[in-house]
Backbone as CSV, one residue per row, in Angstrom:
resi,resn,N_x,N_y,N_z,CA_x,CA_y,CA_z,C_x,C_y,C_z
1,MET,0.852,-1.181,0.000,0.000,0.000,0.000,0.893,1.238,0.000
2,PRO,0.602,2.201,-0.859,1.422,3.410,-0.880,1.234,4.212,0.401
3,GLU,2.274,4.956,0.757,2.202,5.751,1.981,1.242,6.920,1.846
4,THR,1.073,7.433,0.622,0.150,8.534,0.388,-0.887,8.087,-0.622
5,GLU,-2.153,8.249,-0.275,-3.246,7.908,-1.173,-3.959,9.188,-1.564
6,THR,-4.345,9.304,-2.819,-5.051,10.492,-3.283,-6.227,10.083,-4.148
7,LYS,-7.367,10.712,-3.932,-8.545,10.511,-4.764,-8.817,11.829,-5.477
8,PRO,-9.434,11.799,-6.659,-9.702,13.047,-7.365,-10.622,13.963,-6.563
9,VAL,-10.346,15.242,-6.624,-11.154,16.243,-5.930,-12.154,16.809,-6.918
10,THR,-13.428,16.850,-6.525,-14.438,17.420,-7.398,-14.413,18.932,-7.286
11,SER,-14.814,19.606,-8.338,-14.810,21.074,-8.302,-15.996,21.580,-7.496
12,GLY,-15.888,22.780,-6.993,-16.956,23.388,-6.212,-16.810,23.089,-4.736
13,THR,-17.688,23.676,-3.951,-17.588,23.517,-2.513,-18.563,22.480,-1.970
14,GLN,-19.515,22.027,-2.778,-20.488,21.050,-2.320,-19.950,19.637,-2.479
15,CYS,-20.194,18.810,-1.504,-19.809,17.403,-1.552,-20.634,16.733,-2.647
16,ALA,-19.975,15.948,-3.489,-20.658,15.291,-4.602,-21.024,13.838,-4.280
17,HIS,-20.884,13.403,-3.035,-21.191,12.029,-2.678,-22.692,11.823,-2.558
18,ARG,-23.124,10.599,-2.789,-24.556,10.271,-2.747,-25.153,10.614,-1.384
19,THR,-24.478,10.274,-0.311,-24.847,10.734,1.024,-23.855,11.839,1.352
20,PRO,-24.306,13.100,1.378,-23.369,14.216,1.579,-22.562,14.090,2.874
21,CYS,-21.315,14.499,2.803,-20.440,14.477,3.977,-20.873,15.551,4.960
22,PRO,-20.619,15.343,6.257,-20.951,16.368,7.242,-20.140,17.641,6.988
23,ALA,-20.711,18.766,7.312,-20.033,20.053,7.150,-18.839,20.145,8.093
24,ALA,-17.916,21.025,7.774,-16.702,21.192,8.576,-17.012,21.655,9.995
25,ASP,-18.132,22.328,10.204,-18.469,22.808,11.544,-19.425,21.871,12.292
26,ALA,-19.736,20.716,11.699,-20.620,19.744,12.345,-19.848,18.919,13.373
27,ALA,-20.557,18.409,14.359,-19.920,17.611,15.405,-19.302,16.326,14.844
28,ASP,-19.884,15.773,13.776,-19.384,14.532,13.184,-18.532,14.784,11.935
29,ARG,-17.851,15.949,11.884,-17.075,16.363,10.711,-16.028,15.349,10.273
30,SER,-15.467,14.576,11.201,-14.416,13.624,10.842,-14.975,12.372,10.162
31,ALA,-16.297,12.281,10.001,-16.907,11.161,9.280,-16.921,11.409,7.772
32,ALA,-16.437,12.558,7.319,-16.400,12.867,5.888,-15.434,11.937,5.152
33,VAL,-15.629,11.802,3.864,-14.790,10.944,3.016,-13.368,11.508,2.945
34,THR,-12.381,10.615,3.032,-10.977,11.008,2.925,-10.609,11.192,1.456
35,LEU,-10.077,12.366,1.119,-9.629,12.649,-0.245,-8.160,12.335,-0.428
36,SER,-7.372,12.611,0.600,-5.928,12.382,0.536,-5.428,12.056,1.929
37,ARG,-4.416,11.153,1.993,-3.893,10.739,3.289,-2.389,10.566,3.177
38,ASP,-1.670,10.956,4.235,-0.239,10.700,4.316,0.012,9.953,5.614
39,CYS,0.244,8.656,5.493,0.418,7.795,6.672,1.722,8.075,7.404
40,VAL,2.719,8.597,6.711,4.012,8.870,7.337,3.903,10.043,8.301
41,THR,3.283,11.135,7.852,3.171,12.312,8.712,1.873,12.328,9.516
42,GLY,0.938,11.434,9.213,-0.250,11.257,10.039,-1.359,12.260,9.851
43,TRP,-1.716,12.579,8.612,-2.826,13.487,8.378,-3.702,12.969,7.254
44,ALA,-4.935,13.454,7.221,-5.878,13.116,6.160,-6.680,14.367,5.812
45,LEU,-6.820,14.650,4.512,-7.665,15.747,4.042,-9.028,15.169,3.737
46,LEU,-10.047,15.700,4.397,-11.404,15.196,4.236,-12.177,16.012,3.205
47,CYS,-13.237,15.439,2.684,-14.054,16.060,1.643,-14.591,17.428,2.056
48,ASN,-14.830,17.630,3.335,-15.374,18.895,3.823,-14.294,19.943,4.092
49,GLY,-13.038,19.642,3.711,-11.958,20.602,3.868,-11.212,20.509,5.188
50,VAL,-11.632,19.621,6.062,-10.974,19.442,7.365,-9.683,18.654,7.173
51,LEU,-8.633,19.102,7.832,-7.375,18.366,7.877,-7.365,17.632,9.210
52,HIS,-7.477,16.309,9.160,-7.588,15.481,10.365,-6.244,14.816,10.637
53,PHE,-5.765,14.906,11.874,-4.480,14.327,12.262,-4.692,13.036,13.052
54,ASP,-3.729,12.128,12.958,-3.831,10.837,13.641,-3.980,10.964,15.151
55,ASP,-3.508,12.066,15.743,-3.648,12.256,17.191,-5.026,12.791,17.562
56,THR,-5.942,12.838,16.616,-7.331,13.308,16.701,-7.464,14.825,16.674
57,GLY,-6.387,15.554,16.515,-6.483,16.993,16.326,-6.983,17.286,14.921
58,GLU,-7.534,18.476,14.714,-8.065,18.852,13.403,-7.789,20.324,13.120
59,LEU,-7.668,20.640,11.850,-7.560,22.008,11.379,-8.729,22.227,10.431
60,LEU,-9.619,23.163,10.787,-10.808,23.421,9.981,-10.477,24.367,8.832
61,PRO,-11.299,24.371,7.782,-11.030,25.222,6.619,-10.905,26.711,6.950
62,ASP,-11.574,27.159,8.012,-11.507,28.576,8.384,-10.282,28.898,9.236
63,GLY,-9.416,27.890,9.481,-8.205,28.099,10.261,-8.331,27.759,11.731
64,GLN,-9.536,27.423,12.170,-9.750,27.067,13.572,-9.033,25.754,13.884
65,ILE,-8.377,25.703,15.035,-7.655,24.509,15.474,-8.491,23.771,16.507
66,ILE,-8.680,22.477,16.294,-9.362,21.628,17.260,-8.288,20.775,17.922
67,ALA,-8.105,20.950,19.223,-7.053,20.231,19.958,-7.342,18.736,19.975
68,PRO,-6.298,17.928,20.046,-6.486,16.481,20.139,-7.284,16.119,21.394
69,ALA,-8.014,15.025,21.301,-8.776,14.542,22.446,-7.812,14.089,23.539
70,VAL,-8.157,14.343,24.779,-7.313,13.941,25.908,-7.598,12.477,26.197
71,ARG,-6.551,11.707,26.268,-6.703,10.276,26.560,-6.530,10.027,28.041
72,ALA,-7.337,9.107,28.572,-7.264,8.764,29.990,-5.982,7.968,30.252
73,ALA,-5.391,8.183,31.417,-4.179,7.446,31.790,-4.514,5.980,32.009
74,ALA,-3.629,5.121,31.576,-3.894,3.667,31.694,-3.523,3.144,33.058
């Protein structure tokens, strides 16, 4: 499997999937379809423009930073 996967990006701002992806400001935004992923650096670009990181942090299209979720101590 290649370290970076890329799918074609559709033009426009609307999601072209049969079941539209959640908006970038929705609570379930990370459920959007992955357009591009880099497994080495740990990020994924989602259809809604969100940049999702493996540590669960996110960067929204408007520049807002969502901090990674805090994990409970084992």
